[in-house]
C-alpha positions as CSV (number, residue, x, y, z in Angstrom):
1,X,8.6,-8.9,9.0
2,X,9.1,-5.5,10.8
3,X,7.5,-5.3,14.2
4,X,4.4,-3.0,14.1
5,X,4.2,-0.3,16.8
6,X,0.8,0.6,18.3
7,X,-0.4,3.1,20.8
8,X,-3.8,2.8,22.6
9,X,-5.2,5.6,24.6
10,X,-7.0,4.6,27.8
11,X,-5.2,1.3,27.5
12,X,-5.0,0.4,31.1
13,X,-8.4,-1.2,31.5
14,X,-11.5,-2.6,29.7
15,X,-11.5,-2.5,25.9
16,X,-8.2,-0.7,25.8
17,X,-6.4,-3.3,27.9
18,X,-7.9,-6.2,26.0
19,X,-6.9,-4.5,22.7
20,X,-3.4,-4.1,24.0
21,X,-3.3,-7.8,25.1
22,X,-4.4,-9.1,21.8
23,X,-2.1,-6.9,19.7
24,X,0.8,-7.9,22.0
25,X,0.0,-11.6,21.4
26,X,0.1,-10.9,17.7
27,X,3.6,-9.6,17.8
28,X,3.0,-5.8,18.0
29,X,5.2,-3.5,20.1
30,X,2.4,-2.0,22.3
31,X,2.3,1.3,24.1
32,X,-0.4,1.8,26.7
33,X,-1.5,5.4,27.1
34,X,-2.9,6.1,30.5
35,X,-3.8,9.2,32.5
36,X,-2.8,7.8,35.9
37,X,0.8,6.7,36.1
38,X,0.3,3.9,38.7
39,X,-2.5,2.2,36.6
40,X,-0.6,2.6,33.4
41,X,2.6,1.1,34.7
42,X,0.7,-1.8,36.3
43,X,-1.2,-2.6,33.1
44,X,1.9,-2.4,31.0
45,X,3.8,-4.6,33.4
46,X,1.1,-7.3,33.2
47,X,1.5,-7.4,29.4
48,X,5.2,-6.8,29.1
49,X,4.2,-3.7,27.1
50,X,5.4,-0.1,27.2
51,X,3.5,2.8,28.6
52,X,3.1,6.6,28.2
53,X,1.5,9.1,30.6
54,X,-1.2,10.5,28.4
55,X,-4.3,12.4,29.4
56,X,-6.3,13.2,26.2
57,X,-7.9,16.2,27.8
58,X,-4.5,17.8,28.5
59,X,-2.6,19.4,25.7
60,X,0.8,19.4,27.5
61,X,0.3,15.7,28.5
62,X,-0.4,14.7,24.9
63,X,2.5,16.7,23.5
64,X,4.9,15.2,26.1
65,X,3.7,11.7,25.2
66,X,4.3,12.3,21.5
67,X,7.8,13.7,22.3
68,X,8.6,10.7,24.5
69,X,7.5,8.2,21.8
70,X,9.5,10.1,19.2
71,X,12.6,9.7,21.3
72,X,12.0,5.9,21.6
73,X,10.7,5.0,18.2
74,X,11.2,6.2,14.6
75,X,7.6,5.8,13.7
76,X,4.1,4.9,14.9
77,X,2.1,2.4,12.8
78,X,-1.2,2.1,14.7
79,X,-3.1,4.7,16.8
80,X,-6.2,3.6,18.6
81,X,-8.3,6.4,20.1
82,X,-10.0,4.4,22.8
83,X,-10.1,6.7,25.8
84,X,-13.7,7.8,26.4
85,X,-16.2,8.6,29.2
86,X,-20.0,8.1,29.5
87,X,-20.5,11.4,31.4
88,X,-23.2,12.2,33.8
89,X,-26.4,10.2,34.1
90,X,-28.6,13.2,34.5
91,X,-32.0,13.5,32.8
92,X,-31.8,15.4,29.5
93,X,-33.5,18.5,30.9
94,X,-30.9,18.8,33.6
95,X,-27.8,18.6,31.4
96,X,-25.6,21.7,31.5
97,X,-23.1,23.2,29.2
98,X,-20.4,22.1,31.6
99,X,-21.6,18.5,31.3
100,X,-21.4,18.7,27.5
101,X,-17.9,20.2,27.6
102,X,-16.7,17.4,29.9
103,X,-17.9,14.6,27.6
104,X,-16.9,16.2,24.3
105,X,-13.5,17.2,25.8
106,X,-12.6,13.5,26.2
107,X,-14.6,11.8,23.4
108,X,-14.2,14.3,20.6
109,X,-11.6,16.9,21.3
110,X,-9.3,14.3,22.8
111,X,-9.0,12.2,19.6
112,X,-8.4,15.4,17.6
113,X,-5.6,16.5,20.0
114,X,-4.0,13.0,19.9
115,X,-4.1,12.8,16.1
116,X,-2.6,16.2,15.8
117,X,0.3,15.2,18.1
118,X,1.0,11.8,16.7
119,X,0.2,12.0,12.9
120,X,3.7,13.4,12.2
121,X,5.3,10.3,13.7
122,X,2.8,8.1,11.8
123,X,3.7,9.6,8.4
124,X,7.0,7.7,8.5
125,X,5.0,4.4,8.7
126,X,4.5,2.4,5.5
127,X,1.0,1.5,6.6
128,X,-0.4,4.1,9.1
129,X,-3.6,3.1,10.7
130,X,-6.0,5.0,13.0
131,X,-8.9,3.4,14.8
132,X,-11.4,5.6,16.5
133,X,-13.5,3.6,19.1
134,X,-17.0,4.9,18.5
135,X,-20.3,3.2,19.3
136,X,-23.6,2.1,17.8
137,X,-25.1,4.7,20.1
138,X,-23.6,7.3,17.7
139,X,-25.3,5.8,14.7
140,X,-28.5,7.6,13.5
141,X,-29.7,4.4,11.8
142,X,-29.2,2.1,14.7
143,X,-30.7,4.4,17.4
144,X,-33.8,4.7,15.3
145,X,-34.2,1.0,14.8
146,X,-36.8,-0.3,17.4
147,X,-35.3,-3.8,17.1
148,X,-32.0,-2.6,18.6
149,X,-31.4,-1.9,22.3
150,X,-29.6,1.3,21.3
151,X,-33.0,2.9,20.4
152,X,-34.0,2.7,24.1
153,X,-30.9,4.4,25.5
154,X,-31.2,8.0,26.6
155,X,-27.7,9.4,26.9
156,X,-27.8,12.6,24.8
157,X,-24.2,13.8,25.4
158,X,-22.5,10.4,25.0
159,X,-24.5,9.5,21.9
160,X,-23.8,12.9,20.3
161,X,-20.1,12.7,21.0
162,X,-19.9,9.3,19.3
163,X,-21.8,10.6,16.3
164,X,-19.2,13.4,16.1
165,X,-16.4,10.9,16.4
166,X,-17.7,8.9,13.5
167,X,-18.0,12.0,11.3
168,X,-14.4,13.0,12.3
169,X,-13.3,9.5,11.2
170,X,-14.9,10.0,7.7
171,X,-13.5,13.5,7.3
172,X,-10.0,12.5,8.4
173,X,-10.1,9.5,6.1
174,X,-10.8,11.7,3.1
175,X,-8.3,14.3,4.1
176,X,-5.5,11.8,4.7
177,X,-5.7,9.3,1.8
178,X,-2.4,7.7,2.7
179,X,-3.8,6.6,6.1
180,X,-6.4,4.0,7.0
181,X,-8.7,5.8,9.3
182,X,-11.8,3.9,10.5
183,X,-14.3,3.7,13.3
184,X,-15.2,0.7,15.4
185,X,-18.4,-0.1,17.3
186,X,-17.4,-2.5,20.1
187,X,-21.1,-3.4,20.9
188,X,-22.6,-3.7,24.3
189,X,-19.6,-5.0,26.2
190,X,-19.2,-5.5,29.9
191,X,-16.8,-2.8,31.0
192,X,-16.6,-0.1,33.7
193,X,-18.4,2.3,31.3
194,X,-21.7,0.5,31.8
195,X,-21.0,-1.0,35.2
196,X,-20.3,-4.4,33.5
197,X,-23.9,-4.8,32.4
198,X,-22.9,-5.4,28.8
199,X,-23.7,-8.8,27.2
200,X,-20.4,-9.3,25.3
201,X,-17.0,-10.2,26.7
202,X,-14.1,-7.7,26.2
203,X,-12.6,-10.1,23.7
204,X,-15.8,-10.0,21.6
205,X,-15.9,-6.2,22.1
206,X,-12.4,-5.8,20.7
207,X,-13.0,-7.9,17.6
208,X,-13.8,-4.9,15.4
209,X,-11.0,-2.8,16.8
210,X,-8.5,-5.6,16.1
211,X,-9.8,-6.1,12.6
212,X,-9.3,-2.4,11.8
213,X,-5.9,-2.2,13.6
214,X,-4.5,-5.0,11.5
215,X,-5.7,-3.9,8.1
216,X,-3.3,-4.6,5.2
217,X,-2.0,-1.8,3.1
218,X,-4.8,-2.3,0.5
219,X,-7.5,-2.3,3.2
220,X,-10.5,0.1,3.4
221,X,-10.6,3.5,4.9
222,X,-13.5,5.7,6.1
223,X,-15.7,2.8,7.2
224,X,-17.6,2.1,10.5
225,X,-17.7,-1.6,11.6
226,X,-18.7,-3.8,14.4
227,X,-17.7,-7.4,15.0
228,X,-20.3,-8.6,12.5
229,X,-19.5,-6.2,9.6
230,X,-20.4,-2.7,8.4
231,X,-22.4,-0.4,10.6
232,X,-24.9,2.1,9.2
233,X,-24.0,5.7,9.9
């Protein structure tokens, strides 16, 4: 069986690193995309993986990463858009346009930039897969359910950015029918993003990502899942 090649943005820590670890253990050739060289190299070394300098907010960085990968590989099978930020913790009335631009630059524009740069290399794969790491906090249904903790969270910019990412997932899935393009909700997982307050381990938090990253050629596209199954939009 041909070795599958995967790239994970923000793969040097948290969910990204655990995703890289799990895919590596499954026989994937894994590339860790990291903004900071020292952290990227250290993370890749720990897993015996590859690494690429990749800042999703920087066009030149993303283009250079795609060019580097094209020199080293003849294709990319799996792209995981994991890099994301929570943004400022300001009260809603204090949020500024600059605050919004910062969050959307990473969480929404970043994945678009990365897909634009790497899709040409993915088109040579026999089973190209894109996983966008979204959140239940971007689900209109979940955030309106009083039984869910997400309904109590007040993070306007982060939540809106993840709603945008899930819609991008659906639209790209329809526009690129030869790809499998899906969104994953990791759930409330203990990572730097929430100061490790999450109730799930990083392994549990990556269950949905791994499921989508390892879809067979006849798997679904344009869906939103967590570790338990389908997520309502």
